[in-house]
Backbone atoms as SQL, in Angstrom:
CREATE TABLE atoms (id INTEGER PRIMARY KEY, chain TEXT, resi INTEGER, resn TEXT, atom TEXT, x REAL, y REAL, z REAL);
INSERT INTO atoms VALUES
  (1, 'A', 1, 'UNK', 'N', 47.196, 15.594, -16.736),
  (2, 'A', 1, 'UNK', 'CA', 46.418, 16.787, -16.757),
  (3, 'A', 1, 'UNK', 'C', 44.939, 16.412, -16.868),
  (4, 'A', 2, 'UNK', 'N', 44.124, 16.915, -15.979),
  (5, 'A', 2, 'UNK', 'CA', 42.697, 16.618, -15.989),
  (6, 'A', 2, 'UNK', 'C', 41.927, 17.891, -16.309),
  (7, 'A', 3, 'UNK', 'N', 40.913, 17.730, -17.071),
  (8, 'A', 3, 'UNK', 'CA', 40.083, 18.895, -17.350),
  (9, 'A', 3, 'UNK', 'C', 38.845, 18.879, -16.450),
  (10, 'A', 4, 'UNK', 'N', 38.095, 19.921, -16.498),
  (11, 'A', 4, 'UNK', 'CA', 36.966, 20.056, -15.593),
  (12, 'A', 4, 'UNK', 'C', 35.856, 19.068, -15.904),
  (13, 'A', 5, 'UNK', 'N', 35.811, 18.532, -17.113),
  (14, 'A', 5, 'UNK', 'CA', 34.741, 17.624, -17.489),
  (15, 'A', 5, 'UNK', 'C', 35.011, 16.184, -17.070),
  (16, 'A', 6, 'UNK', 'N', 36.234, 15.856, -16.824),
  (17, 'A', 6, 'UNK', 'CA', 36.545, 14.487, -16.464),
  (18, 'A', 6, 'UNK', 'C', 36.452, 14.243, -14.958),
  (19, 'A', 7, 'UNK', 'N', 36.361, 15.297, -14.192),
  (20, 'A', 7, 'UNK', 'CA', 36.257, 15.129, -12.739),
  (21, 'A', 7, 'UNK', 'C', 34.877, 14.604, -12.384),
  (22, 'A', 8, 'UNK', 'N', 34.867, 13.686, -11.488),
  (23, 'A', 8, 'UNK', 'CA', 33.598, 13.128, -11.032),
  (24, 'A', 8, 'UNK', 'C', 33.158, 13.844, -9.771),
  (25, 'A', 9, 'UNK', 'N', 31.877, 14.014, -9.664),
  (26, 'A', 9, 'UNK', 'CA', 31.370, 14.643, -8.446),
  (27, 'A', 9, 'UNK', 'C', 31.381, 13.607, -7.328),
  (28, 'A', 10, 'UNK', 'N', 31.532, 14.044, -6.099),
  (29, 'A', 10, 'UNK', 'CA', 31.542, 13.080, -4.998),
  (30, 'A', 10, 'UNK', 'C', 30.194, 12.384, -4.891),
  (31, 'A', 11, 'UNK', 'N', 30.262, 11.123, -4.464),
  (32, 'A', 11, 'UNK', 'CA', 29.027, 10.352, -4.318),
  (33, 'A', 11, 'UNK', 'C', 28.180, 10.938, -3.199),
  (34, 'A', 12, 'UNK', 'N', 26.895, 10.915, -3.423),
  (35, 'A', 12, 'UNK', 'CA', 25.966, 11.404, -2.411),
  (36, 'A', 12, 'UNK', 'C', 25.785, 10.316, -1.361),
  (37, 'A', 13, 'UNK', 'N', 25.898, 10.700, -0.133),
  (38, 'A', 13, 'UNK', 'CA', 25.724, 9.759, 0.967),
  (39, 'A', 13, 'UNK', 'C', 24.334, 9.974, 1.538),
  (40, 'A', 14, 'UNK', 'N', 23.578, 8.881, 1.625),
  (41, 'A', 14, 'UNK', 'CA', 22.241, 8.988, 2.206),
  (42, 'A', 14, 'UNK', 'C', 22.331, 9.075, 3.714),
  (43, 'A', 15, 'UNK', 'N', 21.838, 10.146, 4.227),
  (44, 'A', 15, 'UNK', 'CA', 21.721, 10.291, 5.675),
  (45, 'A', 15, 'UNK', 'C', 20.283, 9.972, 6.040),
  (46, 'A', 16, 'UNK', 'N', 19.987, 9.731, 7.308),
  (47, 'A', 16, 'UNK', 'CA', 18.602, 9.428, 7.665),
  (48, 'A', 16, 'UNK', 'C', 17.606, 10.486, 7.197),
  (49, 'A', 17, 'UNK', 'N', 18.028, 11.736, 7.105),
  (50, 'A', 17, 'UNK', 'CA', 17.094, 12.775, 6.676),
  (51, 'A', 17, 'UNK', 'C', 16.882, 12.791, 5.173),
  (52, 'A', 18, 'UNK', 'N', 17.846, 12.292, 4.374),
  (53, 'A', 18, 'UNK', 'CA', 17.700, 12.308, 2.916),
  (54, 'A', 18, 'UNK', 'C', 17.298, 10.953, 2.356),
  (55, 'A', 19, 'UNK', 'N', 17.383, 9.910, 3.134),
  (56, 'A', 19, 'UNK', 'CA', 17.062, 8.569, 2.682),
  (57, 'A', 19, 'UNK', 'C', 15.547, 8.396, 2.626),
  (58, 'A', 20, 'UNK', 'N', 14.998, 7.880, 1.533),
  (59, 'A', 20, 'UNK', 'CA', 13.553, 7.683, 1.468),
  (60, 'A', 20, 'UNK', 'C', 13.124, 6.577, 2.426),
  (61, 'A', 21, 'UNK', 'N', 11.929, 6.713, 2.950),
  (62, 'A', 21, 'UNK', 'CA', 11.398, 5.710, 3.866),
  (63, 'A', 21, 'UNK', 'C', 11.139, 4.423, 3.092),
  (64, 'A', 22, 'UNK', 'N', 11.637, 3.304, 3.592),
  (65, 'A', 22, 'UNK', 'CA', 11.528, 2.039, 2.887),
  (66, 'A', 22, 'UNK', 'C', 10.089, 1.540, 2.834),
  (67, 'A', 23, 'UNK', 'N', 9.298, 1.791, 3.893),
  (68, 'A', 23, 'UNK', 'CA', 7.951, 1.244, 3.936),
  (69, 'A', 23, 'UNK', 'C', 7.023, 1.914, 2.933),
  (70, 'A', 24, 'UNK', 'N', 7.227, 3.197, 2.658),
  (71, 'A', 24, 'UNK', 'CA', 6.308, 3.891, 1.772),
  (72, 'A', 24, 'UNK', 'C', 6.769, 3.885, 0.320),
  (73, 'A', 25, 'UNK', 'N', 8.003, 3.524, 0.050),
  (74, 'A', 25, 'UNK', 'CA', 8.524, 3.530, -1.313),
  (75, 'A', 25, 'UNK', 'C', 8.647, 2.103, -1.819),
  (76, 'A', 26, 'UNK', 'N', 7.921, 1.833, -2.875),
  (77, 'A', 26, 'UNK', 'CA', 8.010, 0.534, -3.522),
  (78, 'A', 26, 'UNK', 'C', 8.478, 0.745, -4.949),
  (79, 'A', 27, 'UNK', 'N', 9.198, -0.212, -5.464),
  (80, 'A', 27, 'UNK', 'CA', 9.629, -0.141, -6.853),
  (81, 'A', 27, 'UNK', 'C', 8.414, -0.320, -7.754),
  (82, 'A', 28, 'UNK', 'N', 8.515, 0.196, -8.946),
  (83, 'A', 28, 'UNK', 'CA', 7.414, 0.119, -9.898),
  (84, 'A', 28, 'UNK', 'C', 7.039, -1.330, -10.185),
  (85, 'A', 29, 'UNK', 'N', 8.025, -2.189, -10.306),
  (86, 'A', 29, 'UNK', 'CA', 7.747, -3.599, -10.583),
  (87, 'A', 29, 'UNK', 'C', 7.000, -4.254, -9.426),
  (88, 'A', 30, 'UNK', 'N', 7.328, -3.855, -8.190),
  (89, 'A', 30, 'UNK', 'CA', 6.624, -4.386, -7.027),
  (90, 'A', 30, 'UNK', 'C', 5.171, -3.935, -7.028),
  (91, 'A', 31, 'UNK', 'N', 4.956, -2.649, -7.296),
  (92, 'A', 31, 'UNK', 'CA', 3.586, -2.142, -7.341),
  (93, 'A', 31, 'UNK', 'C', 2.792, -2.822, -8.447),
  (94, 'A', 32, 'UNK', 'N', 3.433, -3.074, -9.564),
  (95, 'A', 32, 'UNK', 'CA', 2.747, -3.724, -10.688),
  (96, 'A', 32, 'UNK', 'C', 2.289, -5.129, -10.296),
  (97, 'A', 33, 'UNK', 'N', 3.152, -5.873, -9.639),
  (98, 'A', 33, 'UNK', 'CA', 2.774, -7.236, -9.240),
  (99, 'A', 33, 'UNK', 'C', 1.713, -7.206, -8.136),
  (100, 'A', 34, 'UNK', 'N', 1.782, -6.223, -7.239),
  (101, 'A', 34, 'UNK', 'CA', 0.768, -6.102, -6.185),
  (102, 'A', 34, 'UNK', 'C', -0.586, -5.708, -6.780),
  (103, 'A', 35, 'UNK', 'N', -0.574, -4.841, -7.780),
  (104, 'A', 35, 'UNK', 'CA', -1.836, -4.479, -8.443),
  (105, 'A', 35, 'UNK', 'C', -2.430, -5.682, -9.159),
  (106, 'A', 36, 'UNK', 'N', -1.579, -6.534, -9.712),
  (107, 'A', 36, 'UNK', 'CA', -2.063, -7.744, -10.382),
  (108, 'A', 36, 'UNK', 'C', -2.734, -8.684, -9.391),
  (109, 'A', 37, 'UNK', 'N', -2.137, -8.817, -8.206),
  (110, 'A', 37, 'UNK', 'CA', -2.750, -9.640, -7.161),
  (111, 'A', 37, 'UNK', 'C', -4.065, -9.006, -6.716),
  (112, 'A', 38, 'UNK', 'N', -4.069, -7.697, -6.512),
  (113, 'A', 38, 'UNK', 'CA', -5.260, -6.996, -6.020),
  (114, 'A', 38, 'UNK', 'C', -6.404, -7.049, -7.022),
  (115, 'A', 39, 'UNK', 'N', -6.082, -7.199, -8.290),
  (116, 'A', 39, 'UNK', 'CA', -7.129, -7.255, -9.316),
  (117, 'A', 39, 'UNK', 'C', -8.107, -8.389, -9.031),
  (118, 'A', 40, 'UNK', 'N', -7.609, -9.480, -8.476),
  (119, 'A', 40, 'UNK', 'CA', -8.440, -10.652, -8.189),
  (120, 'A', 40, 'UNK', 'C', -9.253, -10.509, -6.899),
  (121, 'A', 41, 'UNK', 'N', -8.940, -9.509, -6.087),
  (122, 'A', 41, 'UNK', 'CA', -9.571, -9.373, -4.771),
  (123, 'A', 41, 'UNK', 'C', -10.879, -8.603, -4.837),
  (124, 'A', 42, 'UNK', 'N', -11.729, -8.864, -3.862),
  (125, 'A', 42, 'UNK', 'CA', -12.939, -8.080, -3.660),
  (126, 'A', 42, 'UNK', 'C', -12.711, -7.192, -2.437),
  (127, 'A', 43, 'UNK', 'N', -13.384, -6.042, -2.359),
  (128, 'A', 43, 'UNK', 'CA', -13.209, -5.175, -1.179),
  (129, 'A', 43, 'UNK', 'C', -13.642, -5.897, 0.096),
  (130, 'A', 44, 'UNK', 'N', -12.804, -5.838, 1.125),
  (131, 'A', 44, 'UNK', 'CA', -13.133, -6.462, 2.400),
  (132, 'A', 44, 'UNK', 'C', -13.694, -5.450, 3.392),
  (133, 'A', 45, 'UNK', 'N', -13.497, -4.165, 3.125),
  (134, 'A', 45, 'UNK', 'CA', -14.007, -3.087, 3.974),
  (135, 'A', 45, 'UNK', 'C', -14.760, -2.113, 3.078),
  (136, 'A', 46, 'UNK', 'N', -15.919, -1.657, 3.550),
  (137, 'A', 46, 'UNK', 'CA', -16.665, -0.625, 2.843),
  (138, 'A', 46, 'UNK', 'C', -16.869, 0.531, 3.808),
  (139, 'A', 47, 'UNK', 'N', -16.363, 1.700, 3.444),
  (140, 'A', 47, 'UNK', 'CA', -16.559, 2.899, 4.245),
  (141, 'A', 47, 'UNK', 'C', -17.859, 3.513, 3.762),
  (142, 'A', 48, 'UNK', 'N', -18.891, 3.449, 4.614),
  (143, 'A', 48, 'UNK', 'CA', -20.231, 3.854, 4.219),
  (144, 'A', 48, 'UNK', 'C', -20.541, 5.311, 4.466),
  (145, 'A', 49, 'UNK', 'N', -21.829, 5.597, 4.584),
  (146, 'A', 49, 'UNK', 'CA', -22.298, 6.973, 4.702),
  (147, 'A', 49, 'UNK', 'C', -21.884, 7.649, 5.999),
  (148, 'A', 50, 'UNK', 'N', -21.591, 6.886, 7.038),
  (149, 'A', 50, 'UNK', 'CA', -21.141, 7.482, 8.307),
  (150, 'A', 50, 'UNK', 'C', -19.685, 7.918, 8.240),
  (151, 'A', 51, 'UNK', 'N', -19.014, 7.554, 7.179),
  (152, 'A', 51, 'UNK', 'CA', -17.627, 7.958, 7.007),
  (153, 'A', 51, 'UNK', 'C', -16.662, 7.081, 7.783),
  (154, 'A', 52, 'UNK', 'N', -15.531, 7.641, 8.084),
  (155, 'A', 52, 'UNK', 'CA', -14.458, 6.908, 8.740),
  (156, 'A', 52, 'UNK', 'C', -14.622, 7.009, 10.251),
  (157, 'A', 53, 'UNK', 'N', -14.877, 5.882, 10.896),
  (158, 'A', 53, 'UNK', 'CA', -15.024, 5.842, 12.350),
  (159, 'A', 53, 'UNK', 'C', -13.892, 5.017, 12.942),
  (160, 'A', 54, 'UNK', 'N', -13.778, 5.045, 14.258),
  (161, 'A', 54, 'UNK', 'CA', -12.754, 4.237, 14.930),
  (162, 'A', 54, 'UNK', 'C', -12.967, 2.754, 14.661),
  (163, 'A', 55, 'UNK', 'N', -14.213, 2.344, 14.564),
  (164, 'A', 55, 'UNK', 'CA', -14.522, 0.945, 14.283),
  (165, 'A', 55, 'UNK', 'C', -14.028, 0.543, 12.896),
  (166, 'A', 56, 'UNK', 'N', -14.233, 1.416, 11.926),
  (167, 'A', 56, 'UNK', 'CA', -13.783, 1.126, 10.556),
  (168, 'A', 56, 'UNK', 'C', -12.260, 1.047, 10.513),
  (169, 'A', 57, 'UNK', 'N', -11.592, 1.976, 11.192),
  (170, 'A', 57, 'UNK', 'CA', -10.128, 1.946, 11.229),
  (171, 'A', 57, 'UNK', 'C', -9.641, 0.661, 11.889),
  (172, 'A', 58, 'UNK', 'N', -10.306, 0.244, 12.958),
  (173, 'A', 58, 'UNK', 'CA', -9.957, -1.014, 13.619),
  (174, 'A', 58, 'UNK', 'C', -10.114, -2.204, 12.685),
  (175, 'A', 59, 'UNK', 'N', -11.182, -2.203, 11.899),
  (176, 'A', 59, 'UNK', 'CA', -11.406, -3.294, 10.943),
  (177, 'A', 59, 'UNK', 'C', -10.369, -3.284, 9.827),
  (178, 'A', 60, 'UNK', 'N', -9.970, -2.092, 9.376),
  (179, 'A', 60, 'UNK', 'CA', -8.927, -2.000, 8.347),
  (180, 'A', 60, 'UNK', 'C', -7.618, -2.554, 8.901),
  (181, 'A', 61, 'UNK', 'N', -7.281, -2.191, 10.137),
  (182, 'A', 61, 'UNK', 'CA', -6.050, -2.713, 10.755),
  (183, 'A', 61, 'UNK', 'C', -6.100, -4.230, 10.904),
  (184, 'A', 62, 'UNK', 'N', -7.259, -4.766, 11.323),
  (185, 'A', 62, 'UNK', 'CA', -7.402, -6.210, 11.465),
  (186, 'A', 62, 'UNK', 'C', -7.261, -6.898, 10.114),
  (187, 'A', 63, 'UNK', 'N', -7.909, -6.341, 9.091),
  (188, 'A', 63, 'UNK', 'CA', -7.846, -6.935, 7.753),
  (189, 'A', 63, 'UNK', 'C', -6.422, -6.888, 7.201),
  (190, 'A', 64, 'UNK', 'N', -5.723, -5.789, 7.433),
  (191, 'A', 64, 'UNK', 'CA', -4.328, -5.699, 6.984),
  (192, 'A', 64, 'UNK', 'C', -3.444, -6.701, 7.725),
  (193, 'A', 65, 'UNK', 'N', -3.693, -6.892, 9.011),
  (194, 'A', 65, 'UNK', 'CA', -2.903, -7.854, 9.782),
  (195, 'A', 65, 'UNK', 'C', -3.123, -9.278, 9.262),
  (196, 'A', 66, 'UNK', 'N', -4.353, -9.572, 8.870),
  (197, 'A', 66, 'UNK', 'CA', -4.670, -10.916, 8.376),
  (198, 'A', 66, 'UNK', 'C', -4.261, -11.118, 6.917),
  (199, 'A', 67, 'UNK', 'N', -4.613, -10.168, 6.061),
  (200, 'A', 67, 'UNK', 'CA', -4.489, -10.363, 4.615),
  (201, 'A', 67, 'UNK', 'C', -3.297, -9.654, 3.965),
  (202, 'A', 68, 'UNK', 'N', -2.724, -8.672, 4.621),
  (203, 'A', 68, 'UNK', 'CA', -1.584, -7.880, 4.138),
  (204, 'A', 68, 'UNK', 'C', -1.915, -6.968, 2.954),
  (205, 'A', 69, 'UNK', 'N', -2.638, -7.453, 1.978),
  (206, 'A', 69, 'UNK', 'CA', -3.026, -6.669, 0.811),
  (207, 'A', 69, 'UNK', 'C', -4.546, -6.703, 0.734),
  (208, 'A', 70, 'UNK', 'N', -5.180, -5.513, 0.823),
  (209, 'A', 70, 'UNK', 'CA', -6.640, -5.477, 0.844),
  (210, 'A', 70, 'UNK', 'C', -7.171, -4.382, -0.068),
  (211, 'A', 71, 'UNK', 'N', -8.458, -4.527, -0.401),
  (212, 'A', 71, 'UNK', 'CA', -9.189, -3.490, -1.111),
  (213, 'A', 71, 'UNK', 'C', -10.195, -2.884, -0.142),
  (214, 'A', 72, 'UNK', 'N', -10.336, -1.559, -0.212),
  (215, 'A', 72, 'UNK', 'CA', -11.308, -0.831, 0.592),
  (216, 'A', 72, 'UNK', 'C', -12.182, -0.042, -0.370),
  (217, 'A', 73, 'UNK', 'N', -13.501, -0.169, -0.228),
  (218, 'A', 73, 'UNK', 'CA', -14.422, 0.578, -1.076),
  (219, 'A', 73, 'UNK', 'C', -14.901, 1.802, -0.314),
  (220, 'A', 74, 'UNK', 'N', -14.842, 2.950, -0.963),
  (221, 'A', 74, 'UNK', 'CA', -15.257, 4.211, -0.366),
  (222, 'A', 74, 'UNK', 'C', -16.579, 4.634, -1.009),
  (223, 'A', 75, 'UNK', 'N', -17.646, 4.730, -0.192),
  (224, 'A', 75, 'UNK', 'CA', -18.982, 4.986, -0.731),
  (225, 'A', 75, 'UNK', 'C', -19.250, 6.458, -1.015),
  (226, 'A', 76, 'UNK', 'N', -18.385, 7.353, -0.622),
  (227, 'A', 76, 'UNK', 'CA', -18.605, 8.784, -0.798),
  (228, 'A', 76, 'UNK', 'C', -18.545, 9.173, -2.277),
  (229, 'A', 77, 'UNK', 'N', -19.444, 10.068, -2.665),
  (230, 'A', 77, 'UNK', 'CA', -19.441, 10.571, -4.039),
  (231, 'A', 77, 'UNK', 'C', -18.541, 11.779, -4.218),
  (232, 'A', 78, 'UNK', 'N', -18.120, 12.392, -3.122),
  (233, 'A', 78, 'UNK', 'CA', -17.285, 13.589, -3.165),
  (234, 'A', 78, 'UNK', 'C', -15.816, 13.191, -3.254),
  (235, 'A', 79, 'UNK', 'N', -15.158, 13.608, -4.326),
  (236, 'A', 79, 'UNK', 'CA', -13.760, 13.242, -4.567),
  (237, 'A', 79, 'UNK', 'C', -12.840, 13.748, -3.449),
  (238, 'A', 80, 'UNK', 'N', -13.046, 14.986, -2.998),
  (239, 'A', 80, 'UNK', 'CA', -12.204, 15.546, -1.936),
  (240, 'A', 80, 'UNK', 'C', -12.396, 14.800, -0.621),
  (241, 'A', 81, 'UNK', 'N', -13.635, 14.406, -0.323),
  (242, 'A', 81, 'UNK', 'CA', -13.902, 13.641, 0.894),
  (243, 'A', 81, 'UNK', 'C', -13.221, 12.272, 0.828),
  (244, 'A', 82, 'UNK', 'N', -13.262, 11.636, -0.350),
  (245, 'A', 82, 'UNK', 'CA', -12.577, 10.345, -0.506),
  (246, 'A', 82, 'UNK', 'C', -11.081, 10.502, -0.287),
  (247, 'A', 83, 'UNK', 'N', -10.508, 11.578, -0.806),
  (248, 'A', 83, 'UNK', 'CA', -9.075, 11.817, -0.631),
  (249, 'A', 83, 'UNK', 'C', -8.739, 11.979, 0.848),
  (250, 'A', 84, 'UNK', 'N', -9.574, 12.704, 1.598),
  (251, 'A', 84, 'UNK', 'CA', -9.355, 12.874, 3.035),
  (252, 'A', 84, 'UNK', 'C', -9.462, 11.547, 3.773),
  (253, 'A', 85, 'UNK', 'N', -10.426, 10.727, 3.379),
  (254, 'A', 85, 'UNK', 'CA', -10.600, 9.414, 4.008),
  (255, 'A', 85, 'UNK', 'C', -9.373, 8.543, 3.753),
  (256, 'A', 86, 'UNK', 'N', -8.876, 8.541, 2.524),
  (257, 'A', 86, 'UNK', 'CA', -7.686, 7.750, 2.169),
  (258, 'A', 86, 'UNK', 'C', -6.491, 8.193, 3.009),
  (259, 'A', 87, 'UNK', 'N', -6.275, 9.499, 3.092),
  (260, 'A', 87, 'UNK', 'CA', -5.155, 10.015, 3.880),
  (261, 'A', 87, 'UNK', 'C', -5.291, 9.651, 5.348),
  (262, 'A', 88, 'UNK', 'N', -6.516, 9.693, 5.883),
  (263, 'A', 88, 'UNK', 'CA', -6.736, 9.348, 7.286),
  (264, 'A', 88, 'UNK', 'C', -6.486, 7.859, 7.535),
  (265, 'A', 89, 'UNK', 'N', -6.917, 7.010, 6.617),
  (266, 'A', 89, 'UNK', 'CA', -6.691, 5.565, 6.766),
  (267, 'A', 89, 'UNK', 'C', -5.202, 5.267, 6.740),
  (268, 'A', 90, 'UNK', 'N', -4.485, 5.871, 5.804),
  (269, 'A', 90, 'UNK', 'CA', -3.046, 5.625, 5.683),
  (270, 'A', 90, 'UNK', 'C', -2.313, 6.124, 6.924),
  (271, 'A', 91, 'UNK', 'N', -2.702, 7.290, 7.432),
  (272, 'A', 91, 'UNK', 'CA', -2.059, 7.833, 8.630),
  (273, 'A', 91, 'UNK', 'C', -2.342, 6.965, 9.852),
  (274, 'A', 92, 'UNK', 'N', -3.562, 6.467, 9.971),
  (275, 'A', 92, 'UNK', 'CA', -3.941, 5.680, 11.149),
  (276, 'A', 92, 'UNK', 'C', -3.335, 4.279, 11.132),
  (277, 'A', 93, 'UNK', 'N', -3.233, 3.683, 9.954),
  (278, 'A', 93, 'UNK', 'CA', -2.773, 2.290, 9.871),
  (279, 'A', 93, 'UNK', 'C', -1.304, 2.159, 9.498),
  (280, 'A', 94, 'UNK', 'N', -0.698, 3.246, 8.998),
  (281, 'A', 94, 'UNK', 'CA', 0.686, 3.224, 8.512),
  (282, 'A', 94, 'UNK', 'C', 0.866, 2.216, 7.373),
  (283, 'A', 95, 'UNK', 'N', -0.191, 2.082, 6.560),
  (284, 'A', 95, 'UNK', 'CA', -0.153, 1.196, 5.407),
  (285, 'A', 95, 'UNK', 'C', 0.352, 1.979, 4.196),
  (286, 'A', 96, 'UNK', 'N', 0.683, 1.262, 3.146),
  (287, 'A', 96, 'UNK', 'CA', 1.147, 1.865, 1.906),
  (288, 'A', 96, 'UNK', 'C', 0.036, 1.796, 0.874),
  (289, 'A', 97, 'UNK', 'N', -0.250, 2.928, 0.247),
  (290, 'A', 97, 'UNK', 'CA', -1.249, 2.959, -0.813),
  (291, 'A', 97, 'UNK', 'C', -0.632, 2.397, -2.079),
  (292, 'A', 98, 'UNK', 'N', -1.257, 1.364, -2.613),
  (293, 'A', 98, 'UNK', 'CA', -0.778, 0.753, -3.848),
  (294, 'A', 98, 'UNK', 'C', -1.503, 1.356, -5.040),
  (295, 'A', 99, 'UNK', 'N', -2.811, 1.583, -4.868),
  (296, 'A', 99, 'UNK', 'CA', -3.599, 2.062, -5.990),
  (297, 'A', 99, 'UNK', 'C', -4.885, 2.694, -5.476),
  (298, 'A', 100, 'UNK', 'N', -5.356, 3.710, -6.165),
  (299, 'A', 100, 'UNK', 'CA', -6.661, 4.304, -5.901),
  (300, 'A', 100, 'UNK', 'C', -7.298, 4.590, -7.239),
  (301, 'A', 101, 'UNK', 'N', -8.336, 3.834, -7.545),
  (302, 'A', 101, 'UNK', 'CA', -9.071, 4.040, -8.789),
  (303, 'A', 101, 'UNK', 'C', -10.529, 4.263, -8.409),
  (304, 'A', 102, 'UNK', 'N', -10.999, 5.461, -8.694),
  (305, 'A', 102, 'UNK', 'CA', -12.382, 5.792, -8.376),
  (306, 'A', 102, 'UNK', 'C', -12.647, 5.671, -6.897),
  (307, 'A', 103, 'UNK', 'N', -13.497, 4.734, -6.541),
  (308, 'A', 103, 'UNK', 'CA', -13.892, 4.554, -5.142),
  (309, 'A', 103, 'UNK', 'C', -13.231, 3.346, -4.489),
  (310, 'A', 104, 'UNK', 'N', -12.250, 2.750, -5.139),
  (311, 'A', 104, 'UNK', 'CA', -11.595, 1.547, -4.614),
  (312, 'A', 104, 'UNK', 'C', -10.129, 1.837, -4.319),
  (313, 'A', 105, 'UNK', 'N', -9.754, 1.567, -3.071),
  (314, 'A', 105, 'UNK', 'CA', -8.398, 1.793, -2.574),
  (315, 'A', 105, 'UNK', 'C', -7.742, 0.448, -2.317),
  (316, 'A', 106, 'UNK', 'N', -6.492, 0.297, -2.737),
  (317, 'A', 106, 'UNK', 'CA', -5.719, -0.916, -2.459),
  (318, 'A', 106, 'UNK', 'C', -4.603, -0.534, -1.490),
  (319, 'A', 107, 'UNK', 'N', -4.552, -1.248, -0.358),
  (320, 'A', 107, 'UNK', 'CA', -3.562, -0.978, 0.689),
  (321, 'A', 107, 'UNK', 'C', -2.689, -2.191, 0.934),
  (322, 'A', 108, 'UNK', 'N', -1.447, -1.928, 1.334),
  (323, 'A', 108, 'UNK', 'CA', -0.493, -2.973, 1.687),
  (324, 'A', 108, 'UNK', 'C', 0.129, -2.651, 3.031),
  (325, 'A', 109, 'UNK', 'N', 0.182, -3.641, 3.893),
  (326, 'A', 109, 'UNK', 'CA', 0.948, -3.548, 5.137),
  (327, 'A', 109, 'UNK', 'C', 1.448, -4.954, 5.438),
  (328, 'A', 110, 'UNK', 'N', 2.732, -5.136, 5.245),
  (329, 'A', 110, 'UNK', 'CA', 3.308, -6.472, 5.456),
  (330, 'A', 110, 'UNK', 'C', 3.275, -6.837, 6.937),
  (331, 'A', 111, 'UNK', 'N', 2.937, -8.079, 7.183),
  (332, 'A', 111, 'UNK', 'CA', 2.839, -8.592, 8.539),
  (333, 'A', 111, 'UNK', 'C', 4.167, -9.225, 8.947),
  (334, 'A', 112, 'UNK', 'N', 4.475, -9.125, 10.227),
  (335, 'A', 112, 'UNK', 'CA', 5.714, -9.769, 10.711),
  (336, 'A', 112, 'UNK', 'C', 5.602, -11.280, 10.636),
  (337, 'A', 113, 'UNK', 'N', 4.423, -11.785, 10.943),
  (338, 'A', 113, 'UNK', 'CA', 4.174, -13.224, 10.875),
  (339, 'A', 113, 'UNK', 'C', 2.925, -13.462, 10.032),
  (340, 'A', 114, 'UNK', 'N', 3.070, -13.514, 8.699),
  (341, 'A', 114, 'UNK', 'CA', 1.900, -13.706, 7.848),
  (342, 'A', 114, 'UNK', 'C', 1.262, -15.073, 8.062),
  (343, 'A', 115, 'UNK', 'N', -0.050, -15.110, 7.948),
  (344, 'A', 115, 'UNK', 'CA', -0.804, -16.353, 8.106),
  (345, 'A', 115, 'UNK', 'C', -1.013, -16.951, 6.719),
  (346, 'A', 116, 'UNK', 'N', -0.436, -18.109, 6.454),
  (347, 'A', 116, 'UNK', 'CA', -0.472, -18.671, 5.101),
  (348, 'A', 116, 'UNK', 'C', -1.881, -18.845, 4.528),
  (349, 'A', 117, 'UNK', 'N', -2.852, -19.165, 5.349),
  (350, 'A', 117, 'UNK', 'CA', -4.210, -19.364, 4.854),
  (351, 'A', 117, 'UNK', 'C', -4.946, -18.073, 4.572),
  (352, 'A', 118, 'UNK', 'N', -4.494, -16.957, 5.152),
  (353, 'A', 118, 'UNK', 'CA', -5.200, -15.686, 5.011),
  (354, 'A', 118, 'UNK', 'C', -4.456, -14.657, 4.170),
  (355, 'A', 119, 'UNK', 'N', -3.139, -14.676, 4.179),
  (356, 'A', 119, 'UNK', 'CA', -2.352, -13.662, 3.491),
  (357, 'A', 119, 'UNK', 'C', -2.556, -13.743, 1.979),
  (358, 'A', 120, 'UNK', 'N', -3.056, -12.663, 1.400),
  (359, 'A', 120, 'UNK', 'CA', -3.248, -12.630, -0.052),
  (360, 'A', 120, 'UNK', 'C', -1.925, -12.720, -0.788),
  (361, 'A', 121, 'UNK', 'N', -0.859, -12.196, -0.208),
  (362, 'A', 121, 'UNK', 'CA', 0.448, -12.256, -0.858),
  (363, 'A', 121, 'UNK', 'C', 0.935, -13.695, -0.968),
  (364, 'A', 122, 'UNK', 'N', 0.809, -14.446, 0.108),
  (365, 'A', 122, 'UNK', 'CA', 1.273, -15.844, 0.110),
  (366, 'A', 122, 'UNK', 'C', 0.369, -16.701, -0.775),
  (367, 'A', 123, 'UNK', 'N', -0.946, -16.521, -0.650),
  (368, 'A', 123, 'UNK', 'CA', -1.889, -17.336, -1.419),
  (369, 'A', 123, 'UNK', 'C', -1.705, -17.145, -2.919),
  (370, 'A', 124, 'UNK', 'N', -1.577, -15.894, -3.375),
  (371, 'A', 124, 'UNK', 'CA', -1.488, -15.656, -4.806),
  (372, 'A', 124, 'UNK', 'C', -0.104, -15.948, -5.352),
  (373, 'A', 125, 'UNK', 'N', 0.954, -15.833, -4.545),
  (374, 'A', 125, 'UNK', 'CA', 2.277, -16.226, -5.012),
  (375, 'A', 125, 'UNK', 'C', 2.352, -17.736, -5.163),
  (376, 'A', 126, 'UNK', 'N', 1.692, -18.456, -4.261),
  (377, 'A', 126, 'UNK', 'CA', 1.677, -19.922, -4.349),
  (378, 'A', 126, 'UNK', 'C', 0.892, -20.365, -5.571),
  (379, 'A', 127, 'UNK', 'N', -0.245, -19.698, -5.850),
  (380, 'A', 127, 'UNK', 'CA', -1.034, -20.090, -7.021),
  (381, 'A', 127, 'UNK', 'C', -0.349, -19.701, -8.327),
  (382, 'A', 128, 'UNK', 'N', 0.465, -18.652, -8.297),
  (383, 'A', 128, 'UNK', 'CA', 1.202, -18.248, -9.503),
  (384, 'A', 128, 'UNK', 'C', 2.263, -19.289, -9.853),
  (385, 'A', 129, 'UNK', 'N', 2.813, -19.947, -8.848),
  (386, 'A', 129, 'UNK', 'CA', 3.819, -20.967, -9.077),
  (387, 'A', 129, 'UNK', 'C', 3.238, -22.222, -9.697),
  (388, 'A', 130, 'UNK', 'N', 1.937, -22.461, -9.511),
  (389, 'A', 130, 'UNK', 'CA', 1.286, -23.658, -10.049),
  (390, 'A', 130, 'UNK', 'C', 0.905, -23.510, -11.510),
  (391, 'A', 131, 'UNK', 'N', 0.890, -22.282, -12.016),
  (392, 'A', 131, 'UNK', 'CA', 0.442, -22.047, -13.402),
  (393, 'A', 131, 'UNK', 'C', 1.463, -22.460, -14.405);
């Protein structure tokens, strides 16, 4: 005899529509380690007074392809404008936002073939092993 409390609900099956996107979802521990790596970095891109242009987006894509994890400095004083710029960069590059503190944005886009001399992920993981 089984009562209503002992019955288990059926397992939820992830379908493509309910499954979270793997590229945009990172575990908390992954984000924590990426923020630790990013702490040592300096911004490689500065979005200036002209705002977000095609040239700036191209440079962000190039920097992400080379370094995988980058910092972008946003010179705008308007918080809403910075938020729009961040959303536009993420939409254009398909990168993952790791952190946004004030005017500094940290982005991640893993490369299919990372360059050992340029990839911040490879360089800092190698230096962490030497400590």
